[in-house]
VOMARSE-130116 format. One line per 2 residues: number of its first residue (from 1); their letters; for each residue x, y, z of C-alpha. Coordinates in steps of 0.02 Angstrom, whole numbers, plus 50000, padded with zeros to 5 digits. Layout:
# residues N
NUM	A	X:Y:Z | ...
END
This chain:
# residues 106
1	MN	55007:53256:53859 | 54875:53358:53969
3	YK	54889:53287:54137 | 54712:53359:54178
5	DY	54624:53277:54062 | 54679:53102:54081
7	SK	54665:53122:54281 | 54470:53112:54259
9	YF	54474:52948:54194 | 54569:52905:54359
11	KV	54463:52972:54470 | 54303:52865:54389
13	LA	54423:52715:54393 | 54449:52758:54588
15	DE	54286:52650:54614 | 54304:52466:54639
17	NR	54119:52453:54572 | 54165:52539:54424
19	LK	54336:52456:54387 | 54216:52288:54403
21	IL	54097:52355:54273 | 54252:52379:54163
23	DM	54306:52200:54198 | 54137:52125:54151
25	LS	54122:52245:53985 | 54291:52173:53926
27	CG	54198:51998:53872 | 54079:52115:53777
29	EI	53928:52212:53757 | 53815:52154:53921
31	CA	53637:52173:53993 | 53621:52301:54151
33	WK	53505:52152:54225 | 53666:52054:54202
35	IL	53775:52166:54283 | 53646:52212:54425
37	KI	53659:52021:54458 | 53849:52006:54470
39	LD	53871:52129:54562 | 53729:52139:54685
41	IT	53678:52316:54687 | 53522:52440:54655
43	QS	53464:52494:54480 | 53497:52670:54545
45	TL	53675:52647:54584 | 53718:52559:54424
47	SH	53635:52699:54325 | 53737:52813:54455
49	HM	53893:52727:54410 | 53846:52694:54219
51	KI	53813:52893:54209 | 53990:52941:54272
53	LN	54080:52788:54152 | 53979:52861:54011
55	SC	54004:53025:54043 | 54182:53023:54023
57	SL	54176:52914:53875 | 54236:52751:53953
59	VK	54069:52654:53901 | 53957:52641:53754
61	TR	53748:52646:53804 | 53631:52567:53680
63	KN	53430:52528:53729 | 53345:52401:53644
65	GK	53156:52408:53708 | 53166:52419:53895
67	LM	53329:52344:53899 | 53516:52447:53939
69	YY	53655:52356:53855 | 53839:52420:53889
71	SQ	54003:52393:53806 | 54187:52475:53829
73	NK	54221:52626:53722 | 54383:52555:53657
75	AT	54442:52726:53591 | 54453:52780:53763
77	IK	54526:52615:53835 | 54670:52623:53685
79	SI	54705:52822:53731 | 54708:52794:53937
81	KT	54827:52624:53882 | 54937:52751:53754
83	FM	54954:52876:53914 | 54996:52754:54053
85	NY	55156:52673:53920 | 55202:52848:53903
87	IT	55203:52910:54095 | 55276:52751:54124
89	KK	55462:52740:54030 | 55593:52838:54015
91	KE	55576:52949:53874 | 55675:53121:53801
93	DC	55533:53265:53844 | 55497:53189:54028
95	IC	55430:53327:54147 | 55592:53283:54254
97	YK	55702:53373:54133 | 55617:53549:54168
99	LD	55695:53541:54344 | 55855:53638:54363
101	RP	55922:53497:54437 | 55995:53373:54345
103	AV	55878:53206:54308 | 55893:53059:54384
105	KA	55940:52894:54280 | 55839:52730:54278
END
């Protein structure tokens, strides 16, 4: 597990609008104008958020003519879910066992 790699996702997801965008994309691919209408944000603000979400592979982008379409990157979402499951359950290789004191039992 590389905690540093996963921490970048949580930094990106620490923004309310980006969480809302990912929630909207859970229903499938959405055109940019619809996201703009629902969130009531400017085009430049949406572009900023989408650039950040795209840079860490949380979303996929597709252009059709002048319209931009966005969808969740299911592989990245699945990886984050797997990581969250890993760090939220008791396990034999937990980092707490590396301490010089006995591990706390759950």
